[in-house]
N, C-alpha and C positions, 0 to 999 in steps of 0.2 A: 823161336824155339829159345835163345835164350832170353830174350823179352818174358816170357811166361816161369822161365826160369825163375828171372830174380824177383819176379813179382809174388813166383808163391815163397821164393824165400824169407820176403818182406811180410807175407800174410796177407799178400792182395790179391784179391778173385778177378780176372778178368770179366767185367761188365759184359751181357751178350743182349745186342739189340734186338728188337723184334720190327718186322718192315708191317704196313700196314694187311697183307695176308694174314698174319702169324707168322712167317717163318723166322727164320733166324739170319740176320746179317752178317756175314761173317769176318767184313774187315768190322765191324761194332766189335764184336768177340776177338779179335786179336788187339783191338786197342786196351789199353790200360784205364782202367775207371777212374775217372775224376775223384778228387776229394769230396765228401759232401758236402754240402752247406744247404744253408738252412732257404728257401726259396722264399722268395714273397708274394704276395695276393693281393689281387687287387678285391676289395670287399664292399660292399657295401647295406646298405641298411632300406626294411622293407618298412612298413606302413605299423607292422607289430612291432617293431625295435628288433627283429628278427637278423643278423647276421648272414648275408651273400658271399660268393664266389664268382667273382667277375667270370665269363665265358673267356673273353682274352686271357685269363690270366690260366685256368685251365685249361684251353689250348698250349699255354707255355710252359706246364708243368710236366707236358709228356714230353718233350723236348731235351730233359733231364734224364742222367741214363739210369733205369731201375735197378734195385738190388736183385740179388740171385742166391738160390741157398748154396749149399756147397758142391749138389751135384748138376751146377750149370745152367739149370729151366730159372727162368723167371717166377721172378715171387709172386706171392697170389694178388699180393696188392698191388704191384706194377701190373699184373697182366689185365686185372679189373680198371686199374688208371687208362692202360693203354685203348683196352676193348673200351672205355664211354669216351675219349678222344675219337677214334675212329668212327664210334658211330652218332657225334656230334659233328664228324665233318671236321675237312679240313681248315677250312674257313672261319672256325669259332662259332657256326649256327647254332639255334636253337634247338635242334630236333631232338624229338627226347629219344632216349635208349628204352631196353625194356626194364632195366631194373630202374629208371625213370618214370617207366609208367607203371610199374607194380608198385613203388611208391614215391608219387608225383609228390614234385616240389614248387614250392611257388616262384613264379615268371614275375622278374623284375623289366621294369622300362629299361633300362639299359645295358639289358643282358645277360644279368647278373642272376644268380637263380640260388634259393635259400637251399640249403641243404640243411637233410633232419639227416643226425647221423647219433648211433646208437654212442654210448662212452664205450671211448676205449676200441672204437674200429677206427683203421689206417687210414680210409680215404686220399688214396692212392700216394701220401707225404712221403717223402723217401727218411729212411730214419737213418743215421748213423751207426757202422758196426764197431762192433764191441771187439778190437783183437785182439783183445786178452780171452776170448770166448773160442779165436779159432776163423776162418777167412770166412766172413758173407754169417757171424752170426749175428742175431738183431740185440741191441744192447735195452739192455732193462732198462724200466726210466729212473730217473733220476729223482734225488730228493730237490733240488733249486731249478730243474725246468723239467719235470718230467708229466705235469698235468697234462691230461687229454687236449686234445685242442678242442671238443666241443666243450668240456670245464672252462676252455678259458675263453670262448665264445658267450657262454654265460655268466661270466665275470665281466667281461665288457657291457654287455648288451645291459644288466643291471646299471651298470654305471652311468650309462647315457640316458637309462629311465627315470634313475634319481635325479639325473642332472635337468631331464627335462622337468620331473618333477619339480624341481626348485625354482625353475623359472617359471613354471608356470605360477607355483604359489605366490610367489614376485610376484607376478602381474594383476593374482588377484589381489595382493598386498593386505589379507585377513587372515593368514595362517602363522600368528605368532605365537610365542608361549604367555605365560602368563604372571604372575608375579614374580617367577625366577626370569623372568625370559629377560631381564635386565642382565643376570649375572652371564645369558650368554649371549643375546644381541641387545645390549642397549642402547639405546634410541631408534630403534626400528619404527619407521612409520606406516603406522596400520591404516590402509586406506578404508574410508566407512560408506564407498558405493556399496560395496557390496552386502550391506545391510539391508534388506528393506522387510524391516518387522517395526514394530512401533517403539517406537525412542522413550525414556525414562527417563523423568525428570532428576536432577541431582545438583546438588549443590554441597560446600565444602572448602577448605583450608588447601593453599597448594605445599606440600610439601615437595622440594625440588632434589634431585640427586646430584652427584658431580658431575656423573656423565649427559645430562641435559635433559632429561625424561622426569618424570615426576607421578604422584598421587594422590589425587584428591581425598583425601581425610573426610571424610563424611561424617565419622563418629567421632568428634572430638579432637584431641591431638594426637592422637598413637594410632597406630597403623590398627586397620581391620581386612575380615573379609570382603568387606561392602564396598574397601576404596575404590576409586575408577581411574583409572589408567590415562595419563596425558601426554601426547609423544612430542617428542621433540620441534616435531614439526611445529605443533598448535603452540609450542613456548614461542618460539620463535615468531611465529604470526603475530602473535596478539602480542609481542613483549612482554612477557608474563616472568612474576619474580615468587621467591620461595613467601609464601605468607601470606599472599592473594585467596580473597574468596572469591570462589568464581562460584556462576549458576548456568547451568545449560542443561543439556540432554545426554545421554551415553545409551549404548547398549549393551543387553546382555555379554558378558563371555561364552565363545565356544567351548569346544568339548575341548579343544587344547590351548584354552587360555584360562587363569583364576581369579581375575578381576574383569569387570566391567569395563570398556572403553569408550573414552570422551568423546564424543560425534559433533556439540555444538557449546560454541561458549557466549550464550545472550549476557552477561554482565559479571564486569570485573570489580570488586568493589562496590557496588551496585550503580556501579557509572557503565556506558558505553565502550566495549571494547577500541573502540578507535580511539577515544578519551584518553581511555587509562594509557596508550603505547606515549603521549606526551606529557606524562607526567613525569614529575624530578624525582631523580637518584638520593635517596636517603644521605650518602655520604657528598653528597655536595653543596647541598644547604650548610646557612652560614650558623652557626652556635653563638648563643649570644647568654649573657650573665640574666638568670632569672631575675625579671622585673616584676610581674605579678601575680601576687598573694594566692593562692589555696586558703583559704579564711574556713577551721576550725569551728569556729566557737560557735556554736547554735543559738540563735534567742531562743529555740521552746526549749531548748533544755541546758538553763543556766548550772544545771549541778554538773554539764559533763566538765571534770576539772583538768581532764585529759588533754581536751581539746583547748582549754584555755590556757594553761599552761604551757601548751608547744606554740601558740599563738603567738608568747610575750619572750619564750627564753629561746625559740628555736623554732623559727616563721618557714615553712614549706611555701617556696615559689611552684609557677610553673616551670617544667625544664629543670627544677633540681636534682640532684642527685646525695641522696643523704642515709647515711648507715645509722640504724639504730643498733647500741651497740649495750649488749645485755652478757649476765652471769645469768646460771641457768637459776630458774626457778625465783625470777626477780618480775613477773610477769610483763614480758615483753608480747606475747601473744592477745594478751587481753588491753594493752596500748592501742595491736597493730588491730583489733577491729573497733575501739573505738575512733582511731584515724578514719578506716575504713568509712564506718556509720558518718562520719561528719561528712566526708569529702560527699559521698553521694547526697545528704542532707543540703549543702551550699552549693556544689557543682552540678548540678545534675545532666550540664552538657560533657563532663568530662568522662572520657573512657575509660573506664575502670576495671583494669585487671588484678587476683590475687593469684599468686605464681609459689605454689608449696611444693617444694622439692624436700623427697628426704623425710616426709612428717608422719606424723602417727595418725593411724587410719580415723579415729574417732574427731580429729582436729580437721580434717579433710571436712566431713559431714557438716561438724558445729560452723565452717567457717561460709561452707556453701547455703547451711540453714539461715545465716546469718548477715547475709550481703545477697544484694540484687544483680550483684556484677559478675563479670565471666571471672570462675574459679577454674586455677586451670592445675592440677596435682598428679604428684608421685611418689605416691606411699613407700616407708622405705622399705616394702618387703621385697620391693621391684627392684631387676637388676638397675645398674649404674649406668648403660647406657640408654636404658628409657629415661632416668631424671634428665641426662644431658640433650635431648632430641627434644623433649616435650621445652627445657630450657632455651632452645633453638627458636624451632617452631615458634613460642610464644615472642618472643625480641622481634624475630623479621614480622608477626603477625602485628606489632606495634609500632615498627617502621612502618609498612607500607598504609597504617593509618597517619601514620605524621605526613607521611608525604600526600596527604591528601587534605591537610590542612588542621585536620584535629590536635587535641590538646588531650595525652592518655596519660595515664597513673596506674604503675604496674608496682604494689607492693611483693617483696621478696621474703621468703623464708624459708632459708636462710641462704646470705654467700659464702657461708661459714662450710655449708653442705650439697651445694653447688662446687666448689672448687674440689669437697673431698671426691663428689664424684667426677671430676675429671680427672683427677688423678689416678682412678681407676680403670676410667674407660679410654682415654687419650695413649696413647702409642713412647711409650719409655724413652725418653731421652740418653739416657745416663748419666745427666748433673745432677744429682738430689741435694735437695738444701735441707739445713737444720731442720731435726721432724720426721726428715721421711717422706717428703712431698718436691714430687719433680720439677721442673724451674719450667718445663713447655703445658704445666698443666693449669697455671696459673693464667695463662694469655685469654683461655680462651670465656674466664668470669672476667676477667679485667673485661675482653670486647664488651661483655655483655652489661656491667658496668657504667661502665663509659658512652655506651649509650642515648646517656640522658641528655637535656640540651633544651636550651631553650632556641628555636629558631625565627630566623630573620625573618624568612616571606611567612610565615605565617605556623600555628602547632606548636606543639612542645611533646618530651618525653621525661617525664617523673619518673625516675624511680627512687622508691623507700626501701633497699634493703638491711636483713637482723646480721648482726657478724657476734660467733659468741666467743667470750673471753670468761676467763679464770674457770675452765674446764680442767684444767692440769693435765692439758695436751698441748707438746708442744708446736703440734701441725696448728693448730688450731689461731698459738698467738702469732705464730710464721702469718699465717694467712691473712691475721689482723694487721699487721702491722704495711704487708705490703699493700691494703686496701685501705688504712689508715689517712694517708694523703691525697686520695683520687678523689674520693667526695669533696662536696660543700658544704655540706650540712653534717651536724652531728648530733644526735641525740643519748645522751649516759644516764643508762639505768643503774643502782644504787644497789647489790645484798642486804646493806644490812639498813636500808628502809623499808626493804623487804621484808627483813626478818622480823620488823618488830609492825608489820601487818601496815605498814603505811603505805597506801598506793595512792596516785600512781609515785611511783620509785625512782622519778626522774633526779637526777645531779643536777639542781640548776647551777653550778659554779661549772663545770664541764661541759652543759652544752650550748652551744651557739650555730651561729650560718652566717656563712661568709658573707658579704658584702650583703646586709642586712637591712643598709641604708636604701637600698632598693627597693623594698621589701614596705618600709613605712613614709608616713610623710615625717615632713622636718621637726615637728612637734610632737608626732608619737615616739621617733628615734629618743628623743631626748628625755622623753618620760620614763620610756621602757629603760636608759643607761643610769638613772637616778635610781628606780627599784634595783637594776641589778647592783649597783655599786651599798645600795643598804644592804641585798642579801648578805655579800661577800665580804661586809662588813660582822655582820654578824659570826661566819664562821673561821673568820680570823681571829675572834675573841674567846677563839676556845671551845664552841659549845658543840655541840652534838651534831653529826651527820644531817639528821631530820629536825635541827631547830629553823633551818632557812627558810627548807619546805613548809612546814605546819605553821611558819609565819606567815608566808606568802597564800599559802591556800584560807588561813581563817581570815585573811585582811579580803581574798578573792570572792569569798560565800557572805560578804556583805553587802555588795552590789550586783546586780543581775548580767553586768557586761562588763569586758575589760575596757571598755572607754574610759566608764564612769569610775573604775576603779581607779585608771593610770592617771585622770583629773582629780581626783583625792588626794590618791599619795603623794603630786606632785605639789598639793599644796600642802599637805602633812609634814613632806619631806622624807617618807619611807611609806614602806608596805606596809607596813601594819596601821594605816590611819583608820 
């Protein structure tokens, strides 16, 4: 009685135990109720992913004290749980009860049973009593743990099914996202064995990302919806590099993808993929001074004064890194067209690329109609990111050709606009130079321009880029000064000559080529120097800037070739012979 009084004062109701016959055990009724605790249950999963209670755990639950109401009678849930245990037998056998026959559950191999339970059903689980509500009062579900057992089971079941589905997709290897999957799982390797349809032939330039995967640009140098996804595994297997031209087969994109996927690689830059893996890297090749001329003078067109003057005052060799320095409206576009035309006519084995960055659309159309070479363009109405992407893919394409031993010529218009584009697109470093240009924005265009070189192992990369001056912009002046010492050839145009309608408006005295002795034979070199000394004497006498150029062109029109002109000028002692 003293114990009961203490328990009643503490707000604890003595637990009343029941025996298998349904009677009340007096010893259990006199004993204090143990503190309610969470009971562990053995669970298993059936073939359809539904949780099941182990039969042994179900038998262990009946050993826990059952909660009672204030009248001392067993609660309905406790009575149901005890009855279910009695019906199944003391040994935990799987004999079905009456409730089980009314609502049959799935029997498992290990003795577990799939429990069908309505939301909110107690299922014989003891809940801690709420002492603030009085003895034996059932507590309300709490916000942090008051979910029903069925809700917990459903969440766990959904989690297992999701994990099983992910593992199934990983085995199939064919459930990946489209063009946006690079942001989710960059470098996912998708299997080709799951595709049983007819493969589609594809070809294009490989544009690799920093994560290792890439896309095959099938329509030029810019991204399109028809681009083919190339996995990291394929890139590593064949040793692919940015700018490679691939030929192979692909499969269409499925409903979870945005781009087709590459199935097989047949050719890499027109060669067998195994041979392409053994090619050298561009950075490992040995650069040399240009020692072979790209002759611009065309015998069939002696009236092309641009080509003939450039051959004399500023010759271009294979591997040259040249700047065409021009103020606005000095005729640089016309000179570029004449150079392109001469290279195509005299050097058909050279791979010619014309790269127009931030250019007017009509200029792009005119250049494409003017040349049969490869024209890569990004007009001024496009974002700066597109300008930089086109330039980077273009120079990487040229490097891959040089690795194969080809001679490549890139005509860039222009390096000033490219540096401006990088100044807008590149992340700011916080170090601003005069004119408002970031110091980090000049590195990518310098890397582009510095790729020009003559290769000792074979092949060459020639870059002729235009640079703007006298624009009134401090930024343009800074850009020109940064690139001024990087080139080994300079062709300077004069606005005063263009204003007088004297074309080509080439400043003969300011134009030159480093190590021009490697491009002329000894006799021609002496003749060229003699002509240049005579032209420089005219300029130093106080004559107008156009006097030297006009004197030179008058003498060249008399002869059909530069060789004949130089021979006659050497005899007479001046260009006016």
